[in-house]
Structure formats: structure tokens, C-alpha cells
N, C-alpha and C positions, 0 to 999 in steps of 0.2 A: 532599310537594310540591316540596321544594328539589331533588329529584334530576333533574327534567326541565328545570330552568331554564338550565343551561349550554347545552343545545340551543336552547331557546326564545330566550335572549338572543342567541346567535350568529346565529340565523336572523333575528331581528328586525332586527339590525344589517345583515346582508347584504341583506335585502329592502329596507330603507330606502335603502341605498347604490345598489343596482341600480335600484330604482324611480326614484330621483332621476336616476340616470345615463341612464335611458331617455328621460327628459325633455330632457336638456341636453347630453349629451356625445358626442363622437366621439374617435378616437384620433390621436396623433402621437408623435414620439419625443422631444420636449423634456422636460427634467426641471428643476423649480424647487423651491426651498425655501420653504415657506409657514408656517413656525413663527411663532407670534405673531400670526397673522392675526386681525383683529377682536377683540382683547383676550382671545382664547382662550375666548370664550363659545359659539362655534358648535359644532354637532354634526358637521357635515361642510361642506366648501367645494368649489365647482365653478367652473371657469373655462372659457370658451368663446370662441375667437378670432373666430368669425364666426357670429352668430346666424342670419342668413338662410340661409346655406349649410347649416347644420345642419338647419334646418326642411325644406329641400328634400331633403336626403339621407334623412330618415326614411322617406319614401314608397318607397324602394327596398328596404326590409326586409320580410320576411314577417310580422313581429309587429306591423307598423303598424296593421293593422285592429283588433286587440285593444287596442292602446295607445290608439288614438284614441277608444275608448269610455270611457276613464277620465275622471272629473270633473277630476282634477288636470291631466291632459294638455290637456283642453279649456280649462281655466282658463289654462294656460300659453300656449296658442295665442293667447288674447285679449291677454295681456300682450305677446307677441311682436308681434302686430299693432299695438299701441300704439306700441312703440318703432320699428317699421318706419315708421310714419306720421311719426315725429320725426326720421327719418334726415337729411332735407334741412336741417331747422333746426339740427341738431347739427353740421352741416358735416363729415360723416364718410361714407366710402364703405362701411364695414362696422361693425357694432355689436359691439364687444368687451364681452362679457357675463359677469357673475359672479353666482353665487347662493350664499347662505349659509343653511343650515338651522339654525334656532334654536328654542328652547323659548319659547312665548309665554304659556303658563298651565300649570296642573298636569298636564293630559293632552292638550295641543294643541301642534302644531308649526306653524311657518310659515316661508316664505322671505323673505329680503331680497334684492332684485335690485339690482345695481350696473352701470351702464354707464360705462366709463372713457373719457373723450375723449382725443384725441391730445394728449400733453403738449407737443408742439412747436408746437401751434396755440393761439391765444387762444380760450378757451371762450366760447360765446355767453352773452349776458346772460340771466338768469333770466326777465326779461320777454319776451324773444324766444321762449324755450322755452314759456312759458305761452301766448303768442299762437299758436304753432305747434300746440299741443294743441287749442286752441279752433278753429283754422282747419281742422284735419284732419277734425273732426267737429262741426259746429255744434250737433248735438243732445246733446252731452255736457254734463252738469251739473258745474260746477267751483266748488268752495268753497275760498277761501283761509283758512288758519289759521296760528296762531303757537304755538310751544312752546319755552319757554326761549330766547326772543329770536330763534329761527330760524323763517322762513316756509316753509310747504309747502302743497300743494294736495290736496284730496280730489276724486277723479274718479269720477263715476257714469255708466256707460254702460248705460242701460236696455235698449238694443237687444241688447247682448251679455251682459247680466246680470253686469257687471263693476264692482266697487268697488275703487278703487286709490288709494293715497296716494303722492305724488311729491315729492321734495326735491332741490334742487341745492346742492352745496357744492363750491366751487372747480371742478376739472375732473371732478367725479363727479355722475352722476345716480343717485339712490337711490330705489327704489320698493318697495312691498309691498302685498299685499292686506289686510294687517292693520296698521291705523294704530298699534297699540300697539308694533309692531316699528319703525316710523318714529320713534316717540318714544324708543325704546331707542337708535336710531342717533344721534339728536340729543344724547342724554346722552353717548354715546361721543365725538361730535365735540367737545362742550364740554370733556369731560375731557382730550381730546388737545390741544385748544387751550390749556387751562390749563397743561399740561405742556410747551408749546411744541413739540408734535409734530403732524404733519399726517396725516390719515386716509389720504391716498393713498400714504404710505410703507408702509402695512400691506397695500396691495393688490398682487397678483402683478405683478412687473415685466415679465415676458416673455410674449408671446402664446402660448397653448397650450390644450389641452383636457384637463383633468386633474381627478381627484378627490382630495381630502385628507380623511382621517378622523382625528379626535382620539379615541383609545381611551378616555381618561379621561372625556370628555364623552359619548361614544357610549353608555357604560354607563347614562347617564340615560335613554336610549330604553327600557330595560327597565322602569324605574319609570313612565314615561309610558304605555307600551303595555299593561302587565300589570294584572291585577286587584289590588285593594288588599290582599286577604287573602293573597296570595302573598308569601312571604319571598324577596326578590330579592337580599339582601346577598351571599351566596356567589358569585353570578354576577357582580355588579358588581365585587367584589374581584378575581376572576380576570381579567375583561376589562380592568380598569384596570391590572393587573399586566403584561399581555401586551407592551405597548410604548407609547411616547409617542404615536405617530401613524403614519399610513400614507398614502402618495400614490402615484398611478399613472396610466397611460394606458389608455383603453378601446379595445377592438377589437370591432366588431360583425360577426356573420355571421347568416344566417337562422336557424340552429338554436342559437346560443349567443352569450353575451356574455363577453368576457374582460377582465380588468383586470391589466396588467402593472405592477408598481410596486416600491417600496422602503419599508422601515420607517425611522422616525426613529431616530437614534443610541440604542443600548441602554445600560442601566446595570444594576447588579446587582439593582435592584428589578424588572426586567422579565423575564418568563419567556422571551422570545425570546433573551435574552443567554446562556441556558444552552447554546446551540449554538455560541457563538463559538469559533473555533479548532479545531472538530471536523469530521471528514469524515462525510458521510452513509453509512449502512450499507445493509443489504439491504432489500428491499421485498416480502417474501413473505407477510406475515400476512393479506393480502387473501383467501387461500385458507381462512382460519379465521373470516371474518366472515360471519355468516348473512345471507341475502337479506332477512329481515324486520327488519334493522337500520334504524332511522330515521336515526341519525347516528353517526359514529365519528371519533375522533381517533387519529393515528398519529405515533409518534416513531421516527426511524431515525438511529442514530449508529454509526460504525464501532467506537468504543471506549466500551462501555456504562459501564465503571467510571469513566472520566473524566467522562462526562456526569452520572453520579449524584452526583459531588462538586460539580459546578457547580449541579446542582439543589438539593442540600443547602444550599449557600451562599445561593442565591436564597431558599429557604424560611426560612432563619434571619432574613432581613430582613423578609419579608412575613407569616410565620406564627409569630411568637414565642410565641403563646399555645399552640402545640402541644407545648411542652417537657414539660409535666406529663403529657400523654397518652403521650409517648414513654417517660417514666420509669415510668408504670404498666405499660406493655407489658413493659419490661425486668424489672420486678419479678415479673410473672406468668409470663413466657415463659423467662426466664434468658438471652435473647439480645437484641441491638439489632436493630430492624427493618431498618436499613440494611445489615446483614450479608448480606442476600439478594442485594445487587448484586454480591457475589463470583461469583454464578452467572449473572448477566444477560449476554445476548449483545448483540444490535444493535437489536431492534425491540420496541416496546410499542404495543398498540392498546387503546383504551377504547371500547367499543360500547354504545350505547343501543338496546334492542330495542323494537319496537312492542308496546304494551301488549295483553295478553289479559285479565288482571284489572285493572280500572280503578284499583284501590287499590295496585298494585305496579308500580314502574318497574324493569323487568328490565335488568340491566347485566352485561356480561362484560368482563374485562380479559385480554388474551392477551399473554404475555411470551415472547419468543424467548430460549433459553438457550444458554450455552456449556458447561454442566455439568448435565445433566438429573438425574443421580443425586444430586448434591450438593443441588440445589434441592429435590427431593422429600423428601430426608432433613431438610433445614432446616424445611420446612413440617410434616412429621410430628413433629419434635421440639418445635417451638413449639406446635403444636396439642395435643400430649399434656401439655405443661407447663401450658398455660393451662387445659385441662380439669381437670387435677389441682388447680390452684390454686382453681378455681371449684367443685370437688367434683362435676363432671359426668363421665359416662362418655364414652369416645371414640367418635365416629361414623365409620363407614366402610362403604361398600357397593360391590359390583361391579355395573357396568351396561354392557351392550354391549361387554364385554371391557376396560373401564376401571375403575380403582379410584378412587372419589370420597371425599375426606376433607373434614373441616369444621374451621375455626378459628373459635372463638366469642369472639374479641376484637372488639368493635364497631369498625367502620370501619378495619380493618387496612390496606387498600390506600391509604388517605389518608396513613398513616404513611410509606409508600414513595414516593408520587407527588404528594402534596398534595391540596388540597381538591377539585380536579376529579375525583378518584378516590373521592369519597364515595358513600354510598348502599349500604353493605354492613353491615347489622346482624350477619350472619354471613358468613363467606367459605368457599365450597365450592371445592375445588381438585382438579385432576387433570391428568395429562400427556397431551398429544397430540403424538406425534412429538418434536421438539426444542423444544416450547413447553409452558408451563404455562398452564392456563386457570383464571381465578378468576371465579366467578359469585356473584351475591348471593342466589340461591335455587337449590335443588337442581333444581327443575323447569327453570330456565333452562339449567343445565349440561346436563341430559339432552336438552333440545330442540336444543342446539348439536350434540351428538353425533349426533342424528338428521339434522340438516342436513348434517353432514359425510358421513354415509353416503349420503345422497341427492344430494350435490353441490349443495345449495342455498346456495352462497356467492358472495360478490362476485367472487372469482377465477375461478369456474366458470361465471358467468352472462355471456353475450356482451355484453349491454347495459352492464353495470357494467365489465367488463374493457376494453371499447373506450373508455369514458370515462376510466378510470384511465390507459390508454396515452396519452391526449391530454394528460395533465398532466405536471408535472415528474417525471422518473423517478429523480431523486437528491435529493429533498426531505428536509430535516431534520424538518419538522413538516407534517402535512396534517390537514385537517378536512373530511369529506365528509358530505353530507346527501342522503338519498333523500326528496325533498320530498313525493311522493304519500302516503307512509306517515306523514308528520308533520303534514299539513294540519289534520286534525281536532283533534289535540292542541294545535297552535298556536292555532287558533281558540278552543278552550275556555279558554285562558289569557289571551286578550286582555281588556282592559277593555271595557265596554259601548260606549264611543265608538269604540274601534278595531275592535271586532267589526263594527260598522256599516260602517266603511271596508272591512274584509275582504269582507263580503257584497256591497257595491257593485261590488267589482272581482274577484269570484270567478272569472269567466271567464279573466281574465289570470293570476290566481294559480294556477289549476288547470293552466295550461299550463307551469308550471315543473316540471321533471323532476328534475334532479340539480344540486347546487351543491357547490363545493369551494373551499377556501383552502389555499395551500401556502406554505411558507417555506423558502428555501435560504440558508444563511449562507456567503457566499464571502469571500475575503480582502479584496475591495474593497467589501464591504457586504452588506446583507441584501436579497435579492431575493424577490419574492412573485409568485404567480399565482393569480388567482381566476377561476373559470369557472362560468357558469350555463348549463345545458342547457335549451333552450326548444323546445316543440312548439306552434306557433301554430295557432289555429283548430281545436282538437281537441275531443273528447268533449263531447257535449251540444249542440254548435253545429250538428251535422249530423243529418239524419233517420236514425234507427236502422233498419236493414233486418234482418228476421227470416226471410229466405228460406233454406231449408236449402242448405248448400254441398255436402254429400255425402248421397246416399241409397243405402241397402243393402236389398236385397229378401230376405225370409225365405220359406221354403217354406210356412209356416203362420203364423197369428197368434201374436205373442209372448206369453209368460206371465211374463216377468220384465222388470224395467227393464234399461237398458243399464249393464253393469258396466264401468267404465273401469279397465283393468289396465295394467301396465308390461311392456314388452319388455326382458328383462334383457340382451339383446345390445347394444342401442344406447339404452336408456332412453326410447324413444319410447312413445306411448300406443297401446293397442289396445282393442278392445271385445269383451266376452264377453256372449252373450245366448242365451236358450233359447226355443223355440216350443212350441206345445201338443202336438206329437208327441214331446216330450222330446228334440228335436234341439238340440244345443249347437253354437253358431257362434263362431268367432274371426275378427274383421275387423281390418284396420289402418285408420289414420285416412284413408287415401285411398279406402277403401270396398272394397278387395280382400279376398275371402274367403280366409283362410289354411287353415282346415279346418272341418269339421263332424262331429259324432259323436252318435249316439243313446245316451242313458243310460237305465238301467232305472227311474229316478225323476226326478221334477221337482225342479228347484232350489228349495230352501225357505229363503228369507232371503238373506243377503249371501254374496258370494264373497270369500274372503280369499286373499292370495298369501303363500306360505311358501317358505323356503329350507331344505328338508328336509335336504339333504346339506351344508349350510354351504359351498357352493362358488360362491355368487353366482347360481345358476340357480334360477329361481322356478317354483313349481307353483300350480295353482288348487285351493283347498280349499272345499268346500261340503257341505251336508247335504241329504238328502231327508227323507221322513217316517220312514224306517227305517234308513238307512245314512249312513255318512260317506264322502265321495268325495274323491279327490285325483288330479288329471289333470295331466300335464306339459305343457310348452309346445307339443309336437307333437300333442297331443290323445290321448295314450295314458295309460291308468291306471298310476299308480305301483304297484310291487309291494306286495301286501298290501291294496290298496284295490280296490273299496269293502269296508268291513266293517260288519257289522250291530251294532246297539247292543242290549244286554240289555233285557228287558222288552217288554211288548206295547203300551204307550202310544206314540203317535206323538211324534217329536221336534218341539219347538216352536221352540227357539232354539239357536244355536251362538255361543260366544264363544271367540276364540283368545287364549290366555294365554301370554305369554313373560315370566316373572318379572323377569329382569335383561337382556333383549335378548341372551341367549346363544344364541338359536335352538333351545333345548331346549323345544319347544312342548308345551303342554297344551291339550286340547280340553274346554271346559266346556259341557256339554249340559243344557238345561232341557227336560224333557218335559211334555207335557200331563198335568194332574193333579197336578203339583208335585214330581216326582222330579228330582234333579240328579245328573248323572254327571260324572266327570272321567277322561279317557283320556290316555295318552301316544300318541306317533305310531306306536307298534308295536301299538296296539289293546289295551293293557293297562289295565284299570280300576284306578284308584288308590285306595289305602286312605283311608277316610273319605268316599268319594264313589262308593260302589258299592251302592246310591245313597245320597245325602243326602235325607232325606224332609222335604218341606215340606207336602204334602198339600193344596195349593190351587193354582189356576192362577196362573201368573206374569203380572204386568202387562208385564214386559219381560224381556230375557234376563239371567240371572245373569252377573256379570262380575267383573273383578279390578282392583284399584289398589294402588299401593305408596306408602308414606309412611315416610321415615326408615329405609329398608331393611326395613320390615315389610310383609308381604303380607296383603291382605284380599280376601275374596270376599263379594259382596253379592247379595241377591235381593229384589225387590219383588213382593209378591203383589197381585192384584186386590182382595182384601178389605182392603187397607190395612196388611198386616204387612210390616215391613222387617227382614230377617235380615242379620247381619254375622258372618262366620266367618273363621278363619285358614285357611292353606293346607292344614291337615290336617282341615278340616271341623269344628273346635271353635267353638262359639258364643261371641262376645264378651259379656262382662258388660254388661248393659243391653239386650240383644237376645234374642229378637225384640221389636221395638217395634210395639205395636198402635196404629196411627193411627186405626182405626175410621172410615174414610172411603173413598169410592170414588175410588181413585187413577187418574191418567191413565196413558198408555202409556209414559211415559219419566220419567227423573230425571237430574239432573246431579251429578257428584261433583267437588267442588272440592278439589284436592290442594294444601294449603297448606304453609307452612314449619313442619313439626312436626304431630304428631297432633292437637293441640287448635286448630289453625288450618285443619283439614280439615272439610268439611261436605257433607251431602247437601242438595240443593235439589229441592223437589218442588212441584207444583201440582195440587190435586185438581180434579175436574170442577166443583165448586161455586165455585171461584175462591179457595180458601185457599192462600196461598203459605206453605210450611214450610221452615225451615232447621234441620237437625238435626246435632249434633256426633257425634264418633266414639264417645262413651259413651252415645248414645241420648238425650241431652238436647235438648229443643226450645228452640233459641236464639231463634227468631223465628216468630211466627204472624201473618199479615196477610191480611185479607180484601180482595181486589181489587174494584174497582167492578163491580157486576152490574146490568145494566139491568132484567132480569126473570127469571122462573124458567126461561125457555128458554135463557138465556145459558150457554154452555159455555167451558171454559178448557183450555189445553194448555201444557205446557212443551216447548219445541222446542230441543234442543241444537244448537250449531253443528256443521256436518258434519265438521270436523276436531277437535272438542273444545275450540274457542276460546270457551267461555262458553255462554250460552243466552239465549233471549228467552221471554216469555210471550205467548200468543195468546188473545185474547178473541173468541169467535164469537157474535154476536147474530143476531137473526132476519134482518136485512138488512144486516149490517155486520161487518167484520173489523177488529180493532185489534191492533197489535203493540206490546208493552210491554217496556222494557229490564229487565235484571236488577235495577236500582236502583228500578224502579217508574215511570220516566218514559214517557210515551206517545211512541213513535217515529213512528207514523203510524196513520191510520184511513182505511179505504176502504169504500165501499158495495159489497156483494156478497151475493147470495142463496146460502146454502150448499146443498149437495146431500147425499145420503146418505153418499157416500164422498169425503172430501177429505183431502189431505195437505199439510203445511207443511214447508218446508225453509229453513234459514238458513245463508248462506255469508258468511264474513268473510275477504276477500282483502286487507284493509288497512282502516284506520280510515275512509276515505272510499270504500272499494270493497266495500260490503256489499250483498248481494242477498238478497231474500226471495222464495221461490217458493210459489205456491199452485196446486196441481194438483187439478182436478175430474175424478176418474177415471170418473165416470158420463158426463159430456159429452165427455171426452177432450181437455181443454184445460189448459194451464199458463200462468200469468201471472207475470211478473217485476216486482218493485218494487226501487227503490234505497233507500238508507238514509234518504231523506227521504219515502219513500212515493210517489215518482213512478212511475207505470206505464210501463215501458219498451217493452212491445209492445202497441200498440193492437189488432193482430190476435193472438189467442192462438196459442201454440205447440201443435201437435197432440201429445197425449201421453196414453196410457192409464195410465202409471205415473209414479212420481216421476222427475224428471229428474236428470241428472248435469251439473255445471258445472265447467269448468276455466278458470283465468285465466292468461294468459301475460304476465307483467309486462314482459318485454323488448319486447313488441310492443303492449302496451296492448289486448289482444284477449281476448274471452271465447269459449268454445266450450260449447254446450249439446248434450248427448247425450239424445235423446228417441225414444220408440217409440210408433207409432200403428198398431194392427192388425198387419199383416205387414210393416211398413216401419220400418227403423232409420235415423235421420237425425242429422246433425251440422249445427247452425246456428251460425254465427259472427257476432259483432257487436262493435263498438267503442263504448265509452261512458266 
């Protein structure tokens, strides 16, 4: 739980700052020092030169509609109206306004508002102000009170549902919707009077519109906003260490909010001080940050060795407790961790990836090197020494042309970079070009390599690269957030009270796209830029249209779903489909027919793309009932294909196996009746699989997975037997496992960190959920709620392997259940004889569930809350295919009805 809190805390602070600024600020170029403001108890302070002018300016911005729906904004409008009514009585042409966010109780925040009257004019009497309040609205209820010898009034405006307390002291009007904060202000006034100081000396002296954050106090926001069971101390320590405080000027545009500012003077206790006197370095690691990253921090320095020494000096001050851990590492590895910086170049990035397994926070650290050979030798040496000291064998495996090693010293990256680099029980490492990548799970490292191969990175995605280009190009420190991928996790970590606030303002929060904070240390000081990218009035606020955008005509009714494939020339998407005359078609996304070809068999199952010649050119692989087919991009058969499979039984399933992503493919075939074959791409049947005899029909395709460099082949039979073999076809001890139950059509393999954290997940037709370990032990058996004997259950894997859900089908109802057993949603629906379910996870709050009734030819789409997205069903005889384009916020649905192939686009 600790691992996600640096993101959560940073975002909580950024949101509070921006949320408040939306209510109160506009930009100008004045800079003032606000240290010591309000006895340092405030969380953030805002100043506004002209309240009326600001209120008028809001209406010019596109986000005003969303903002005006917020309760906090509506409340502020009422306060603004009250002070506007007092303008004449206060003898002022404009209202110079200040707001201070303070803690009022364990989990509540509140504003104190201050209007500062012209110091060159005699302030009006308190009696005049009270009379003006009553005169402005005769229906106001005003009650006078006294606290610690100072008088103030409580105002009740029933018409506007406003309760407000108001106090006048010298040339200050002080108000709050929370009387407890007025009492706090009275205590402060009395303390300052006792020390012969005046409150007004603490107020900002020059008119401006600025925000000031106190990092030390802002860390308190995490305690206030987060659930009690979360350990927040690591985050609070880091945020408190960053700097004393920050102030800056806001700039508004329709699609973004910017804050240009400065940090308060740094000292050795502050992380920001580690960049003093150093020049920024390169900014290239964005090409190694995957698009499924929720947030990432980036350090750039021209001289990495000098920065590492400053970092060590800083950590000696704030992390004294780490000395013993450093000593333990030296004892086991024979080297000091800091020696690694001899190989460090200019950049470091720490990335938090969106969760696939809810129990694991995936993280990667990417470090650009000046000596790749020396760095990898250093890691190999310390890994070998630590493994020897612990009595373990050395782990190493080849994957997609990269060698992955493992260092089993807990939290090694934190020895290098400090507590913000925690969350690494083990450290997996490999070289990518001139950088070394550290991941906290081997699956995380492998997924990064796949992202690099498919160019799914921040540097290669237009939306992200454009945002990065609008920021400081020579920053020392940057922190970026892809907010749509973080919203669900943020919401889950909020306390009950703050979750209610989130839910009330979800429309506005869902409009936040990207956020960033940057620091650049110059000779004249520390400069910062914060930017929030905002898309007003988006998703969910408009009617969703499901009219097809593109229609393609076939010569005969289709017999397959639409297979979405990749064009290897430009990475665009194309569609492969077959009709009842065995005619295969390839269309582009515009609907243009590229070619069509008659095959001597119908496509049976899925279409896979392979790079047979390892040259980046892709071919289409599929099976019929008797043969294996491979067709190139131009619609021609690859030499040697199709080829027939031994035996007379029809082929039921094909799985494509690539053990280490080396493109040395193996074809794993499951035949009706229970025989399993494996072929290489030259049509040679492999030893141990010619055939492997199961002698009962398979419930699903035999398939492959790899854990810790070990390969496993599994097969689930309809009679409930589960087989697990090695790549030579030898049965693992403990298998086959006889479950003695009617199994469903699918299962999910969880590839954990190590053999004994890897599991099979299954759900049988009667609703028993089973979790089985790699030795065939039943780890969990749970009966799901069953309404009656007609209820059926299904396990539905996510389309890209990102987990699974359970589906319960009653007589008139469908329910979707999470892997943890929580009800996601329930909908009324009368099932038909042939139905299919699909689950898509494009991000934590971008999950889609598809229900296709193949008898009626309809598909329905639901979001993660069970909301039906299409009132009119999508016409479809087969399962649909869905793509999500994150840069555009758009979905594409590929569906087939009779002899028509369609692409339907929608935003949500």
C-alpha cells in the first residue's frame, strides 16, 4: 500500500491547489514573499487583487460550465455576493481578497477569507459594516457573538443557503463559513497582540494574484484525505523534504491551467537543493516510458556524478536510519551501492504503471548510462554475490533479445535514490540501448519491452509528446501524471468523506487529462512550471451516438468475427474477415478493400500475426479443421503453407507459442478427442508432442506460460482434468489434477513473481471459484452466490490478459463480479441459447463489458459501473472487437452483421 502513496499524495496536493485556484485566481507578473503568513498553520494561501473582476473573467473560459456545478464554487459565489454588497460600506472601489486553506478537524478543510481595506484610508466602524450587512438584505438573520473578548457576527442567508461568520479587526474583514476557523483567527489575533505584533503585517503587502504552498503543511493533506489504514508516513516525509514552500502566478487557457513560480530558498534538508549549481542534461527517457504509466518522475543533470554526491549529502540528513541497510548491502554484495553512479549518465526516471493485479504496484526505474558495459557488470557482480551470500541460484533469462537478471537484495533502488524509489522486493534489470531498466517484477519488465516494440511510449504518442513539448525543455526535475489512468486508484485511497467530495465533482475531475510539475534551478533562483491539461464538457455529458462510421460489403454472409490486424508498413489497423464461401477479405479502416482470396478451408478460431522471417513484416496465421494456413500481407500463401496436420481428428484450437519472444514460433494444436500436437514453422512435429495424448475433449485451447525462465504447457479438459507439462511434454508432479466437475470454457493463468506465486483461476458451471497453485494444490475454493439451479457461471479473461471477471447468468439477470468477489454491476437481461461475454480494460476507469446475443444478432456495451452505453443495440452476429485511442479519447467497435462489416466510433 505504501508504494502508490507518492503518486496519491502528489496528486492530492496538485488537485487541491488547482481546485482552489480555479475558484480564486488569475495571473500577473508580480512576485511577493509570503513566508510566515498566518503563523504558518495554513496549507495554501491565495491572494486576489480584484474579486469582482475575477468573477467576471471566469465566464470567458470553457471550463466555467463544469466549474459552476461544483458545490464549493457555488458557495464561493455566495460569499462573493456578500462582499460585493458591502463594497459601498467599506469605501473601496475594488475588493482585495485573500483566502487561506486551513485544517478545521481531523478530515475536513476550510477557507478563511480576508478583505484588506486601503491602509491609507480610515477604516469604517464595525457598527457601520454590520448596518450595511443588514441593509443589503433585510431577510438575513444576524447573531452577534463574542469569543475571547472579540465580537463577531454569524450570518444566515436562508435564501442562498449560506451560513457565514464575520469579524472586523483594524483594517481587515475576516470571514469563514466555519465558525471554528473564525475562533482560530481570534486566538491568532490575541497572540499577535500579546506579542505586540499586528495581524495586518502578516498579510501580503502588494496587490497580486498568486498561490503560495507550504510543503511542510501540505503533506497534512494526505492524512486528511486518505483512508486511515494507509501508511502515509513515507509520502509525508518526501513531500516535506522537497522544499520549504512554493509560490507562483496562474495563467488560464481554455484547455489548460499553468502556474509559473518559484520555490522558497533551499537548504540541505530539501531534495530540490540537490540541483543547485548543476546544469540540466538530456531529456530522452520519455521514449522508454510506457503509455500505461499513471505517473513518473524525471531527473536530468549534465553531470550525474556531481548530482549523486549532492543527493547523498541530502540523504545523510533526512535518511540517517538507512546506514544499517547500506552496511548490510556492502556485507552481502562486496560493493557500495553508490559505486553505481560511476556509470550514471544524465537522466533517471521513476515510473508507476497502472495496476493489472490489484495487489501489485508495478514500477520501473530507467537510468541513462555513460558506461553501459560497466553498469551491467556492476549489477551482475552484486547480484551474484548477494545470491551466493543468501545461498540462492542466480536468475537470468533471455526475452525478446534482452537478457534479464535479478538482484534479490530488498529495496536496492532506495539505496541509490532514496525512499521515493521504494517498492522493489526484488530488482530485475536489463539494458535497453544506453539505459538500464530496473523493474520490481519480471512481468513488468517484459511488458515494457513489448511496449517498446509496439512504440506504446510517451515519446512516441502524439498526445503525450505534444504535452511534454509545451513544458520546460531543460528542467532538472519533472513529475507527470496521466490522470485518466489514476482516477480509480485515487478514488479508492480517499477517506469516506473525501470520496463523497470526489463523487459529487466527478464530472469536473474526469475532465482533467494530464498534469505536470517541473523545477529548473538557475543561478538567480529556482523556477517552476505546473500545467494541468483540461478537456471541458467531455465524456458522459453528451449523448453517445452508435451509428456506424464505415460500412463494408461482403459477397456473402460472414462466418467469422472482424479480426483487427496491424499493417506493418505504417502500424495502422486493418480488418481481416471471411464469408461463408471461404472468401477471405482484407479492408483498411477507411473501408477500402485491399484484397480478397478464396481458401480451401474456413477459418477456425483466432487469426494470429507472426513475423516469420524476423524482418518486421507480418503474416496472418490461422487454422482450418485440417490444415495450418499462413498468408502474407498481399494475400498470397507463404511457401510451405498450408500444410496438413497428422491424424484424422479435426483441429479444435491453435495457440501460438514464442517462448522468449525470439520469433522462433511453435504451433500448439489441440484436436477434437484430446490429442495435442506441437509443430515448428517448417511443419516439423516436435518430440513429445507427436501427439501428446489427453483422450478427452478440451474445454479450451492448450497454451503456454513462462515463470522465472521455466516454460509450462497446460490443458484443461471438459471433464475437469487439468494437465501441466514442461516444453518437452513431461507431466509436472501433482498433475493431472482431477477437479471432478464440469468446467467452463476458459481459465486464467496468473504469472506471479516466482513459481509459488503463480496460480490457475477457474470457475465451474455451478459457481465454484477455484485457485490452484503450480504444484496442483487447491489454494482456494469458494462458492459464488447462486439464485437457483438454472444459474450458470463463466470466467471471462480480459481481452489482453489483464485479469478476469466472473459472470453469473440467472434466468432474467446478468451479474459481473470482480476477481476479488465484489459485485461490479447487475443488469436485467433474458439470456438466449448462444451468448458471449467480453471484458476490455483500457484503464482503471475505462473498462468495457460486452454482451453479444448471437441468436438475435445484438451486442450491448456496459461501462465499469454497469451503465448501458448503447440504448440501441449494436448489430452483431459474432463477438465484437474494440479499440481505444487514448490520444483522441475515442473507441472503435468492429462488428459484423450478416454480409456487412461495420466500424462504429464513439466517445465516452
